[in-house]
C-alpha positions as CSV (number, residue, x, y, z in Angstrom):
1,M,32.2,-33.9,-3.5
2,K,32.1,-37.7,-3.3
3,H,35.2,-37.9,-5.5
4,I,37.1,-35.6,-3.2
5,W,36.3,-37.8,-0.2
6,L,37.4,-40.8,-2.2
7,V,40.7,-39.2,-3.0
8,T,41.1,-38.3,0.7
9,L,40.4,-41.9,1.6
10,L,42.8,-43.3,-0.9
11,L,45.6,-41.0,0.4
12,T,44.8,-42.0,3.9
13,S,45.3,-45.6,2.9
14,F,49.0,-44.8,2.8
15,L,48.8,-44.6,6.6
16,S,46.9,-47.8,7.2
17,S,46.0,-51.0,5.3
18,A,42.5,-52.5,5.4
19,Q,41.7,-53.6,8.9
20,T,45.3,-52.8,10.0
21,I,45.8,-49.8,12.2
22,S,48.9,-47.6,12.3
23,T,50.0,-45.8,15.4
24,Y,51.8,-42.7,16.6
25,E,53.6,-43.5,19.9
26,K,50.9,-45.5,21.6
27,P,47.6,-46.4,19.9
28,P,44.2,-46.2,21.5
29,V,43.6,-49.0,24.0
30,F,40.5,-51.2,24.5
31,S,39.9,-52.4,28.1
32,E,40.7,-56.0,27.1
33,C,44.1,-54.8,25.9
34,D,45.1,-52.8,28.9
35,S,47.4,-55.4,30.5
36,L,49.4,-56.1,27.3
37,A,52.9,-54.8,26.5
38,V,53.2,-51.8,24.2
39,N,54.3,-53.8,21.2
40,Q,51.2,-55.9,21.4
41,L,48.7,-53.0,21.6
42,K,48.5,-52.5,17.9
43,S,47.4,-56.0,17.0
44,C,45.1,-56.1,20.0
45,F,43.4,-52.9,18.9
46,N,43.0,-54.3,15.4
47,Y,41.5,-57.5,16.7
48,S,39.2,-55.9,19.2
49,L,37.8,-53.4,16.7
50,N,37.2,-56.0,14.0
51,N,35.8,-58.5,16.5
52,F,33.3,-55.9,17.8
53,I,32.2,-55.1,14.2
54,Y,31.9,-58.8,13.4
55,K,29.7,-59.4,16.4
56,N,27.4,-56.4,16.1
57,F,27.1,-55.8,12.4
58,N,23.8,-56.8,10.9
59,V,24.1,-57.3,7.1
60,P,21.0,-55.6,5.6
61,K,18.4,-57.9,4.0
62,V,18.7,-56.3,0.5
63,V,22.5,-57.0,0.6
64,V,21.8,-60.7,1.5
65,D,19.1,-61.1,-1.1
66,E,21.2,-59.8,-3.9
67,D,24.2,-61.9,-2.8
68,Y,26.5,-58.9,-2.8
69,K,30.2,-59.3,-2.3
70,G,32.3,-56.3,-1.7
71,D,33.3,-54.0,1.1
72,I,32.5,-50.8,3.1
73,Q,35.1,-48.1,3.4
74,V,35.1,-46.2,6.6
75,L,37.2,-43.2,7.6
76,F,37.1,-42.6,11.3
77,E,39.0,-41.1,14.2
78,V,39.4,-41.7,17.9
79,N,39.5,-38.3,19.5
80,K,41.4,-37.1,22.6
81,E,38.6,-38.4,24.8
82,G,38.8,-41.9,23.3
83,A,35.4,-41.6,21.5
84,F,35.0,-43.0,18.0
85,K,33.7,-40.6,15.3
86,V,32.9,-41.6,11.7
87,V,34.2,-39.0,9.2
88,Y,33.2,-40.7,6.0
89,T,31.7,-43.9,4.7
90,D,31.4,-45.3,1.2
91,A,29.6,-48.4,0.0
92,L,27.4,-49.6,-2.9
93,Y,24.3,-49.6,-0.7
94,D,23.1,-46.8,1.6
95,E,21.9,-49.5,4.0
96,L,25.5,-50.6,4.5
97,K,26.7,-47.1,5.2
98,D,23.9,-46.6,7.8
99,E,24.7,-49.9,9.4
100,A,28.4,-49.1,9.6
101,K,27.6,-45.8,11.3
102,R,25.3,-47.5,13.8
103,V,28.0,-50.0,14.8
104,F,30.6,-47.3,15.3
105,E,28.2,-45.3,17.5
106,M,27.9,-48.4,19.7
107,L,31.7,-48.6,20.3
108,P,32.6,-47.7,23.9
109,K,35.0,-45.0,24.9
110,I,38.5,-46.3,25.2
111,K,41.9,-44.9,26.3
112,P,43.0,-42.4,23.6
113,A,46.2,-42.6,21.6
114,T,49.2,-40.7,23.1
115,Y,52.2,-38.9,21.7
116,N,55.0,-37.7,24.0
117,G,52.8,-38.9,26.9
118,R,49.9,-36.6,26.0
119,A,46.5,-37.7,24.7
120,T,45.9,-37.0,21.0
121,F,43.4,-37.7,18.2
122,I,44.3,-40.2,15.5
123,Q,42.6,-41.1,12.2
124,Y,42.2,-44.5,10.5
125,S,40.6,-46.1,7.5
126,I,39.1,-49.6,7.5
127,N,37.5,-51.9,5.0
128,I,34.6,-54.1,6.3
129,A,34.3,-57.1,4.0
130,I,30.9,-58.3,2.9
131,P,30.1,-61.2,3.6
132,L,31.6,-60.7,7.1
133,I,34.8,-62.5,7.9
134,E,35.5,-63.5,11.5
135,P,38.8,-61.8,12.6
136,I,41.8,-63.9,13.7
137,R,44.2,-62.9,16.4
138,E,47.7,-62.2,15.3
139,E,49.2,-65.2,17.2
140,D,46.6,-67.5,15.7
141,K,47.5,-66.3,12.2
142,I,51.1,-67.3,12.8
143,K,50.1,-70.8,14.0
144,H,47.9,-71.2,10.9
145,V,50.7,-70.2,8.6
146,Q,53.1,-72.7,10.2
147,L,50.6,-75.5,9.8
148,S,49.8,-74.8,6.2
149,K,53.0,-73.3,4.8
150,S,53.6,-76.2,2.4
151,D,50.3,-75.6,0.7
152,S,49.9,-71.8,0.7
153,L,51.4,-69.2,-1.7
154,N,51.4,-66.9,1.3
155,A,53.4,-69.2,3.5
156,T,56.0,-66.6,4.3
157,L,54.6,-63.4,5.7
158,S,56.6,-60.1,6.1
159,D,56.0,-57.3,8.5
160,E,57.8,-54.8,6.3
161,F,54.6,-53.0,5.4
162,D,53.6,-52.7,9.1
163,K,57.1,-51.4,9.9
164,V,56.7,-48.6,7.3
165,N,53.4,-47.6,8.9
166,A,55.0,-47.8,12.3
167,E,57.6,-45.2,11.2
168,L,54.9,-42.6,10.6
169,K,54.8,-39.7,13.0
170,P,52.8,-36.5,13.4
171,Y,53.7,-34.0,10.8
172,E,56.2,-31.5,12.1
173,K,55.8,-28.8,9.4
174,L,59.2,-29.6,7.9
175,E,58.6,-27.5,4.8
176,Y,59.4,-24.4,6.9
177,S,63.0,-25.5,7.3
178,S,63.4,-27.1,3.9
179,Q,65.0,-26.0,0.6
180,L,61.6,-25.4,-0.9
181,N,60.7,-22.0,-2.2
182,V,58.4,-19.7,-0.2
183,P,55.7,-19.1,-2.8
184,F,56.4,-15.6,-4.0
185,T,53.6,-13.0,-3.6
186,H,54.4,-9.4,-2.8
187,S,51.7,-9.4,-0.1
188,Y,53.1,-12.4,1.8
189,Y,56.8,-11.5,1.5
190,A,55.8,-8.1,3.1
191,R,55.1,-10.1,6.4
192,F,58.8,-10.7,7.0
193,D,60.5,-8.0,4.8
194,D,61.4,-5.9,7.9
195,E,63.1,-8.9,9.7
196,M,65.1,-9.8,6.6
197,N,66.2,-6.2,6.2
198,A,67.2,-5.3,9.8
199,I,70.5,-3.5,10.2
200,G,73.4,-6.0,10.7
201,T,71.7,-9.0,9.1
202,N,73.7,-10.8,6.4
203,S,70.6,-11.6,4.3
204,H,70.2,-11.1,0.5
205,T,66.7,-10.1,-0.5
206,A,66.8,-9.4,-4.2
207,A,66.9,-12.9,-5.8
208,K,63.4,-14.4,-5.3
209,P,61.7,-16.6,-4.5
210,F,63.5,-17.3,-1.2
211,V,63.9,-20.8,0.2
212,Y,62.5,-21.5,3.6
213,S,65.8,-22.2,5.2
214,D,67.1,-18.8,4.2
215,V,64.1,-17.0,5.8
216,E,64.2,-19.3,8.9
217,R,67.3,-17.5,10.2
218,Y,65.4,-14.2,10.5
219,Y,61.7,-15.0,10.7
220,D,59.9,-18.1,12.2
221,I,57.2,-18.9,9.6
222,K,56.3,-22.1,11.5
223,A,55.6,-20.1,14.7
224,E,53.6,-17.6,12.7
225,K,51.4,-20.3,11.2
226,E,50.9,-21.9,14.6
227,S,50.0,-18.6,16.3
228,L,47.2,-18.2,13.7
229,A,45.8,-21.7,14.3
230,K,42.1,-21.9,15.4
231,D,41.1,-24.0,18.4
232,T,39.2,-26.9,16.7
233,D,39.3,-30.6,17.2
234,S,37.1,-31.8,14.3
235,W,38.8,-33.2,11.3
236,L,37.0,-30.8,8.9
237,G,37.8,-27.8,11.1
238,R,41.5,-28.6,11.2
239,K,41.7,-29.2,7.5
240,L,39.8,-26.0,6.6
241,Y,41.5,-23.7,9.0
242,N,44.9,-25.1,10.2
243,E,46.3,-28.0,8.3
244,H,47.2,-29.4,4.9
245,L,44.6,-31.7,3.5
246,V,47.2,-34.5,3.5
247,E,50.4,-34.3,5.6
248,V,52.6,-37.4,6.0
249,Q,56.0,-37.7,7.7
250,G,58.1,-40.8,7.9
251,K,61.7,-41.5,8.9
252,D,63.4,-39.9,5.9
253,Y,60.6,-38.3,4.0
254,W,57.5,-36.1,4.2
255,F,54.9,-34.8,1.8
256,T,51.8,-32.6,1.8
257,V,49.0,-32.4,-0.7
258,D,46.5,-29.5,-1.0
259,P,43.7,-28.4,-3.3
260,I,44.2,-25.2,-5.2
261,L,41.3,-22.8,-5.7
262,D,40.7,-19.5,-7.3
263,L,37.0,-19.0,-7.5
264,Q,35.8,-15.4,-8.0
265,V,32.9,-13.4,-9.5
266,G,32.7,-9.8,-10.3
267,S,31.6,-7.0,-12.6
268,D,33.3,-4.5,-15.0
269,A,31.4,-1.2,-15.4
270,E,32.9,-0.9,-18.9
271,A,31.4,-4.2,-20.1
272,D,27.9,-5.6,-20.2
273,Y,28.8,-9.0,-18.7
274,S,30.0,-10.4,-15.4
275,T,33.6,-11.3,-14.8
276,W,34.6,-14.6,-13.2
277,N,37.4,-17.1,-12.7
278,N,37.2,-20.8,-11.9
279,T,40.6,-22.4,-11.0
280,R,41.0,-25.9,-9.5
281,G,44.2,-27.7,-9.0
282,V,46.5,-29.6,-6.7
283,F,49.7,-28.4,-4.9
284,I,52.2,-31.0,-3.7
285,Q,55.3,-30.4,-1.6
286,A,57.8,-33.1,-0.5
287,G,61.1,-33.8,1.1
288,L,63.3,-36.8,0.6
289,G,66.2,-36.9,3.1
290,K,67.6,-33.6,4.3
291,R,68.9,-32.2,0.9
292,F,66.3,-33.1,-1.7
293,N,62.9,-31.4,-2.1
294,L,60.3,-31.1,-4.8
295,S,57.2,-29.1,-5.5
296,A,54.4,-29.3,-8.1
297,S,51.3,-27.3,-8.8
298,V,48.8,-28.1,-11.6
299,Y,46.0,-25.7,-12.5
300,E,42.9,-26.1,-14.6
301,S,41.2,-22.7,-15.2
302,Q,38.5,-21.0,-17.0
303,G,37.8,-17.3,-16.8
304,R,36.5,-14.0,-18.2
305,F,38.0,-10.8,-17.0
306,A,37.6,-7.0,-17.3
307,E,37.4,-5.6,-20.8
308,Y,40.9,-4.0,-20.7
309,F,42.4,-7.3,-19.3
310,N,40.8,-9.3,-22.1
311,R,42.0,-6.9,-24.8
312,Y,45.6,-7.1,-23.5
313,A,45.4,-10.9,-23.3
314,E,44.2,-11.1,-26.9
315,S,46.9,-8.6,-28.0
316,L,49.5,-11.2,-26.8
317,K,47.9,-13.9,-29.0
318,A,50.4,-16.6,-30.2
319,F,50.4,-18.3,-33.6
320,G,47.5,-20.7,-34.0
321,P,43.8,-20.8,-33.4
322,D,43.9,-19.9,-29.7
323,P,42.7,-16.4,-29.1
324,A,44.8,-15.1,-26.2
325,I,47.7,-15.5,-23.8
326,I,46.5,-14.9,-20.2
327,P,49.3,-12.6,-18.8
328,G,51.6,-14.4,-16.5
329,R,49.9,-17.8,-17.1
330,G,49.9,-19.1,-20.6
331,I,48.1,-19.8,-23.9
332,A,44.3,-19.7,-23.6
333,K,41.8,-21.6,-25.6
334,R,38.3,-20.3,-26.3
335,F,35.8,-21.3,-23.7
336,K,32.1,-20.8,-24.6
337,E,31.7,-17.5,-26.5
338,N,33.7,-14.9,-24.7
339,S,35.8,-16.7,-22.0
340,Y,39.1,-18.5,-21.9
341,D,40.4,-21.9,-20.8
342,Y,44.0,-21.7,-19.6
343,P,45.7,-24.7,-18.0
344,V,49.1,-24.2,-16.3
345,A,51.6,-26.5,-14.6
346,E,54.6,-25.5,-12.5
347,A,57.1,-27.7,-10.8
348,Y,60.7,-27.8,-9.6
349,L,63.3,-30.0,-7.9
350,S,65.5,-28.5,-5.3
351,Y,68.8,-30.1,-4.3
352,T,71.3,-28.8,-1.7
353,P,74.6,-30.8,-2.1
354,A,76.3,-28.5,0.4
355,D,75.2,-25.9,2.9
356,F,76.4,-23.0,0.7
357,L,74.8,-24.2,-2.6
358,N,71.2,-24.8,-3.8
359,I,70.4,-26.1,-7.2
360,Q,66.9,-25.9,-8.7
361,F,65.6,-27.3,-12.0
362,G,62.0,-26.7,-12.9
363,H,59.3,-24.9,-14.8
364,G,58.3,-21.6,-13.2
365,K,59.3,-18.0,-12.7
366,N,62.0,-15.9,-11.0
367,F,62.4,-12.3,-9.8
368,I,65.4,-10.1,-9.1
369,G,64.9,-6.9,-7.1
370,D,63.8,-5.4,-3.9
371,G,60.9,-3.4,-5.4
372,Y,57.4,-4.1,-6.7
373,R,58.8,-4.0,-10.2
374,S,62.1,-5.3,-11.6
375,L,64.1,-3.9,-14.4
376,F,66.4,-7.0,-14.4
377,Q,64.1,-10.0,-14.3
378,S,60.4,-10.0,-13.3
379,D,57.7,-12.6,-12.8
380,V,55.2,-11.0,-15.2
381,A,55.7,-13.4,-18.1
382,S,54.4,-17.0,-18.4
383,P,56.3,-19.8,-16.7
384,Y,59.3,-21.3,-18.4
385,P,61.9,-24.1,-17.9
386,F,64.9,-23.0,-15.9
387,L,68.1,-24.2,-14.1
388,K,69.2,-22.0,-11.1
389,L,72.2,-22.1,-8.9
390,N,72.3,-20.1,-5.6
391,A,75.6,-20.0,-3.8
392,S,76.0,-18.1,-0.5
393,F,79.3,-17.5,1.2
394,W,80.9,-14.8,3.3
395,K,78.9,-11.6,2.6
396,I,78.0,-12.7,-1.0
397,K,75.1,-14.5,-2.7
398,Y,75.7,-15.4,-6.3
399,T,72.7,-16.5,-8.5
400,S,73.1,-18.0,-11.9
401,T,70.0,-18.8,-14.0
402,W,69.6,-20.4,-17.4
403,M,66.2,-20.3,-19.1
404,W,64.5,-21.8,-22.2
405,L,62.1,-19.2,-23.6
406,K,59.7,-19.1,-26.6
407,D,59.0,-16.6,-29.3
408,V,55.4,-17.4,-30.3
409,R,54.9,-14.9,-33.2
410,P,53.8,-16.4,-36.6
411,E,56.7,-14.7,-38.4
412,V,59.4,-16.7,-36.6
413,L,57.8,-20.2,-36.7
414,E,59.9,-23.1,-37.6
415,D,58.0,-26.2,-39.0
416,D,54.8,-24.8,-37.3
417,A,56.6,-24.9,-33.9
418,F,57.4,-21.9,-31.6
419,L,60.9,-20.6,-31.8
420,T,63.1,-21.5,-28.8
421,K,65.5,-18.9,-27.5
422,Y,67.7,-18.9,-24.5
423,M,68.5,-16.6,-21.7
424,A,71.3,-16.7,-19.0
425,N,71.9,-14.3,-16.2
426,H,74.1,-13.8,-13.2
427,Y,73.4,-11.7,-10.2
428,L,76.0,-11.1,-7.5
429,S,74.7,-9.6,-4.2
430,W,77.4,-8.2,-1.8
431,N,76.7,-6.9,1.7
432,V,79.3,-4.2,1.8
433,S,78.4,-3.2,5.3
434,K,75.7,-3.6,7.9
435,R,73.6,-1.1,6.0
436,L,74.7,-1.2,2.3
437,N,74.1,-3.9,-0.3
438,I,75.3,-3.7,-3.9
439,G,74.3,-6.0,-6.7
440,L,75.8,-6.6,-10.1
441,F,73.7,-8.1,-12.9
442,E,74.4,-9.3,-16.4
443,S,72.1,-11.2,-18.8
444,V,72.3,-12.4,-22.4
445,M,69.6,-13.5,-24.8
446,W,70.4,-15.7,-27.8
447,A,68.6,-18.0,-30.3
448,D,69.4,-21.0,-32.4
449,T,69.8,-18.9,-35.5
450,N,72.9,-20.7,-36.8
451,G,72.3,-24.2,-35.4
452,R,74.4,-23.6,-32.3
453,G,71.5,-24.5,-29.9
454,F,72.2,-23.9,-26.3
455,D,75.6,-22.1,-26.5
456,V,78.1,-23.7,-24.1
457,N,79.9,-20.4,-23.9
458,Y,77.1,-19.3,-21.5
459,L,77.2,-22.3,-19.3
460,N,80.1,-21.0,-17.2
461,P,78.5,-19.6,-14.1
462,I,81.4,-17.0,-13.7
463,I,81.7,-15.1,-16.9
464,F,81.3,-11.6,-18.4
465,F,78.6,-12.0,-21.0
466,R,79.5,-8.8,-22.9
467,A,82.9,-10.3,-23.7
468,I,81.4,-13.5,-24.9
469,E,78.9,-11.5,-27.0
470,F,81.8,-9.9,-28.9
471,Q,83.5,-13.3,-29.4
472,T,80.4,-14.9,-30.8
473,G,79.3,-11.9,-32.9
474,Q,77.2,-9.0,-31.7
475,G,74.3,-10.2,-33.7
476,A,74.4,-13.5,-32.0
477,G,73.3,-12.3,-28.6
478,N,71.7,-9.4,-26.7
479,A,73.6,-8.6,-23.5
480,I,72.3,-6.4,-20.7
481,L,74.1,-5.0,-17.6
482,G,72.7,-3.9,-14.4
483,L,73.6,-2.3,-11.0
484,S,71.4,-2.5,-7.9
485,G,71.7,-1.0,-4.4
486,K,70.0,-1.1,-1.1
487,Y,70.7,1.1,1.9
488,K,69.2,0.4,5.4
489,W,68.6,3.9,6.6
490,N,67.4,2.4,9.9
491,N,65.4,-0.6,11.0
492,K,62.3,1.1,9.7
493,V,63.3,2.6,6.4
494,N,65.1,1.0,3.4
495,L,66.1,2.7,0.2
496,Y,66.6,0.7,-2.9
497,G,67.2,1.1,-6.6
498,Q,68.3,-0.5,-9.9
499,F,70.0,0.8,-13.0
500,I,69.8,-1.2,-16.3
501,L,72.1,-0.6,-19.3
502,D,71.2,-2.1,-22.7
503,E,73.4,0.1,-24.9
504,F,75.4,3.2,-24.2
505,S,77.2,5.7,-26.4
506,L,79.5,8.0,-24.4
507,S,79.9,10.3,-27.4
508,D,76.2,10.7,-27.8
509,V,75.7,11.3,-24.1
510,T,78.3,14.1,-24.1
511,A,76.8,15.5,-27.3
512,G,73.5,15.9,-25.5
513,N,71.5,14.9,-28.6
514,K,69.2,12.4,-26.8
515,S,70.4,9.6,-29.0
516,W,68.4,6.4,-29.5
517,K,71.6,4.4,-28.5
518,N,71.4,5.5,-24.9
519,K,69.1,2.7,-23.9
520,F,68.9,2.5,-20.1
521,G,66.5,2.7,-17.2
522,F,66.5,3.2,-13.5
523,Q,64.4,2.5,-10.4
524,L,64.3,4.4,-7.1
525,G,62.3,3.2,-4.1
526,A,61.8,3.3,-0.4
527,K,60.0,1.0,2.2
528,Y,58.8,2.1,5.6
529,F,58.2,-0.8,7.9
530,N,55.8,-0.6,10.9
531,A,54.9,2.9,9.6
532,F,54.0,5.5,12.1
533,G,54.4,3.0,14.9
534,V,51.7,0.7,13.5
535,N,52.8,-2.9,13.6
536,N,52.6,-4.8,10.3
537,L,52.0,-1.7,8.3
538,L,54.3,-1.4,5.3
539,L,54.3,1.7,3.1
540,Q,56.3,1.7,-0.2
541,A,57.0,4.3,-2.9
542,E,58.8,3.5,-6.1
543,Y,59.7,5.3,-9.3
544,N,60.6,3.5,-12.5
545,Q,61.8,5.0,-15.8
546,V,63.0,3.3,-19.0
547,R,64.1,5.0,-22.2
548,P,62.7,4.0,-25.6
549,Y,64.2,1.0,-27.4
550,T,65.6,-0.5,-24.2
551,Y,65.3,-4.3,-24.2
552,S,64.7,-4.4,-27.9
553,H,67.1,-5.5,-30.6
554,N,67.8,-5.1,-34.3
555,T,67.3,-8.9,-34.5
556,E,63.7,-9.1,-33.1
557,I,63.9,-12.6,-31.7
558,L,66.7,-11.4,-29.4
559,N,64.4,-9.0,-27.5
560,Y,64.1,-9.3,-23.8
561,A,60.8,-11.2,-23.8
562,H,59.0,-14.5,-23.7
563,F,55.6,-15.6,-24.9
564,N,54.9,-12.1,-26.1
565,Q,55.5,-10.7,-22.6
566,P,58.5,-8.7,-21.2
567,M,60.9,-10.5,-19.0
568,A,61.5,-7.3,-17.0
569,H,59.1,-4.4,-16.4
570,L,55.5,-5.2,-17.5
571,W,55.3,-2.0,-19.6
572,G,58.3,-2.9,-21.8
573,A,60.1,0.5,-22.4
574,N,59.4,4.1,-23.2
575,F,57.7,4.9,-19.9
576,R,57.9,6.6,-16.5
577,E,55.9,5.3,-13.5
578,L,55.2,6.1,-9.9
579,V,54.0,3.3,-7.6
580,L,52.6,3.8,-4.1
581,I,51.7,0.8,-2.0
582,G,50.3,0.2,1.5
583,R,50.1,-3.3,3.1
584,Y,48.6,-4.2,6.5
585,N,47.9,-7.4,8.2
586,Y,46.4,-8.2,11.6
587,K,46.2,-11.9,12.6
588,R,44.2,-13.4,9.8
589,W,43.0,-10.1,8.3
590,F,44.8,-8.3,5.6
591,A,44.4,-5.2,3.4
592,D,46.5,-3.9,0.5
593,A,46.2,-0.6,-1.5
594,K,48.2,0.3,-4.6
595,F,48.2,3.4,-6.7
596,I,50.1,3.7,-10.0
597,I,50.5,6.9,-12.1
598,G,52.3,6.5,-15.4
599,Q,53.1,7.9,-18.8
600,R,53.9,5.7,-21.8
601,G,54.6,6.1,-25.4
602,F,52.9,3.7,-27.8
603,D,53.3,3.0,-31.6
604,F,50.6,4.3,-33.8
605,N,50.5,1.2,-36.0
606,T,48.7,3.0,-38.9
607,D,49.3,3.2,-42.6
608,E,50.4,6.8,-42.2
609,D,52.7,6.1,-39.2
610,S,54.2,2.6,-38.8
611,F,57.4,3.7,-37.0
612,A,58.7,2.1,-33.9
613,Y,58.6,4.7,-31.0
614,G,60.4,2.4,-28.6
615,G,57.7,1.1,-26.2
616,D,57.0,-2.2,-27.9
617,I,60.1,-4.3,-27.4
618,Y,59.0,-6.7,-30.1
619,T,59.4,-4.0,-32.8
620,N,62.7,-3.8,-34.7
621,E,64.7,-0.9,-33.5
622,N,66.0,-0.3,-37.1
623,N,62.4,0.9,-37.8
624,R,62.9,3.7,-35.2
625,V,61.3,7.1,-35.8
626,A,64.6,9.0,-35.5
627,D,68.3,8.7,-34.4
628,I,68.3,11.7,-32.1
629,G,65.8,13.7,-30.1
630,I,64.5,10.5,-28.4
631,T,62.4,11.2,-25.3
632,I,60.3,9.2,-22.9
633,G,56.6,9.3,-23.9
634,Q,57.3,9.9,-27.6
635,G,54.7,8.4,-30.0
636,N,51.2,8.0,-28.9
637,K,51.6,9.6,-25.5
638,T,49.3,8.0,-22.9
639,N,48.7,9.0,-19.3
640,S,47.3,6.4,-17.0
641,F,46.1,6.1,-13.4
642,M,45.2,2.9,-11.6
643,T,44.3,2.1,-8.0
644,E,43.7,-1.4,-6.7
645,L,42.3,-2.1,-3.2
646,Q,42.1,-5.5,-1.7
647,A,41.0,-6.8,1.7
648,G,40.2,-10.2,3.1
649,Y,40.6,-13.0,5.6
650,L,43.1,-15.7,5.6
651,L,41.1,-19.0,5.9
652,N,44.1,-21.4,6.1
653,P,47.6,-20.1,6.9
654,E,49.2,-23.5,5.9
655,T,47.8,-23.3,2.3
656,N,47.4,-19.5,2.1
657,L,43.8,-19.9,1.2
658,K,42.1,-16.4,1.3
659,L,38.6,-14.9,1.2
660,F,39.0,-11.6,-0.6
661,T,37.3,-8.7,-2.2
662,N,39.2,-6.6,-4.9
663,I,38.4,-3.2,-6.5
664,I,40.3,-1.8,-9.5
665,Y,39.8,1.6,-10.9
666,R,41.8,2.3,-14.1
667,D,41.9,5.4,-16.3
668,F,43.8,5.0,-19.5
669,N,44.0,8.1,-21.9
670,P,46.1,7.9,-25.1
671,E,46.4,11.1,-27.2
672,A,45.2,9.2,-30.2
673,T,42.8,6.2,-30.3
674,T,44.1,3.5,-32.6
675,L,43.3,-0.2,-33.2
676,S,46.1,-1.1,-30.8
677,T,45.6,1.7,-28.2
678,M,42.2,2.5,-26.9
679,A,41.0,4.8,-24.2
680,S,39.2,3.1,-21.3
681,N,37.8,3.9,-17.9
682,T,37.4,0.8,-15.8
683,L,35.8,0.0,-12.5
684,W,36.3,-3.7,-11.8
685,F,34.9,-5.3,-8.6
686,S,35.5,-8.9,-7.6
687,I,35.0,-11.2,-4.6
688,G,36.2,-14.7,-4.2
689,V,38.4,-17.4,-2.5
690,R,41.9,-18.0,-3.7
691,T,44.9,-20.1,-2.8
692,D,47.5,-17.3,-3.1
693,L,50.7,-18.9,-4.5
694,F,51.8,-16.4,-7.2
695,N,51.5,-12.7,-8.2
696,W,48.6,-11.6,-10.4
697,Y,49.5,-8.3,-12.2
698,N,46.5,-6.3,-13.4
699,D,48.3,-3.0,-14.0
700,F,49.0,-3.2,-17.8
């Protein structure tokens, strides 16, 4: 805890130097400074405070006896009533801390600081030097410099540092109008989904995450956060419930710094151990000028999960000694006997050279679709490097994304390094009318199999990948096409869908022989906003279906996957699924319910039957079980049911810090039990506190 306070103190030092106080509009005023001009109040406040400390501070005997030389760090505030309050002290001796607190308690009430003519609190840090040094008035310092300038290395003094401090102003929540991404979680995006989808709006809601400036036109996130603020004046209360831990704004810049937490404990009825997760990290957002923003989040995590989750994580294992890949996060090292250690870092730069164009380069995830699932591009895989261009004009939004992915299987290693492969996609969203939106999607996956590296053929943001695939050789890339649609039935009901086409044979379709070549899938869904007249209640129903062998390829490294995880639907292929979701929020309270019913076809992976049935997109489609008669659910047919219930309280709207409880019931029933497909019946209960910045998917 002490180190956290020290970090806070150091960050606060950006706002003020030792024994030099920065101001907002007008600093607090001691009575002896009352008659001075505004531009003299700052130095007078500095001198008065330091002079009071010098005259009243009694250096403890133990400090004198041991001839200590150092300082005391004090973080304090002057509240709206003009009273001094010590927030934190740090010194080598407890006696020095106690004496500093005693002196500050003696300080009289003064006139509080003002901003826009209104009294406000203000925070400072100060270093008290030991031995004590008698303070010098600002004008006396100048005289002293003039007399001794020929002998001193500090003969020329600059007020540049003070000018920088003087430029600081109260943080105005500039992130909510910036080009930063709104952290993508389905639960939070549901808060403004209905405003973004009102009839007649020219919004584009498929390519996610959104940037704040796009959402700002339809929903006032800043006003929402302010409406949820608690009435508290204490520094700790504001930081816990209402504000970023650090928030700084200057003339042409701003930044915020927050801790990241995901601390939870629970139990899995299927296992004989408790489940837990321990994530700590830091989240930074910043703006430089009006067109450049950046964000970074660094996580250090250890955890142990429900038995089915652990089995899936270990089935994703990459080459090397590490036992698992935590789904959606990354490679996990062994921690103790049966737990995992999985660090993650995500960051991006966002630049807007013109109002119609946003460019992002970073390490993270993207999502394309209006549903809970996406058959185009989902956020279920681990983070990856990407370059993304978003161009908006007329009734069109055009998104181009280039990604650097990894195949981490041992059979494709090169010099003991994971194989790099590349993915590029385009998504064009067109608002045809006030109610109808149509989207066109194309994507290609390729690898450095012939030394071509990142193929410049795919750099052109306006191109038909299928044509390029033929030009470079069909074995050199795996192209996929998609069509999406959304219809606003009214301001309460939206219908949406996706159709994905990996390969298509018209002759086989007309022949009706259920050929393996007909690799496609579709999604149909509906959202009901403010359902049954209940404000902030969202109901959603979604059906997804993907035929066997979709997303796979006869060259295995060209499958539609990254880090042994699909880049589209979590289940890969060869499945049908019904998803029912309800989300409700009231002020800081929230509740989510999700029900998933599905049927999947797995490979048997036995000596007697090693055929590929089309569900595992990492298997070679040339090893398929048949050419015709291909049906969804073929292979080891598995029926599953899952329900997930979550409820909680939003502790801090600025950081999305939540208290929550979560219950998962999962019934997984394959027709045959194999080493790779096991029956399970899970009841997983968890409680915890989490900074909710990304989607956790537990529905494998």
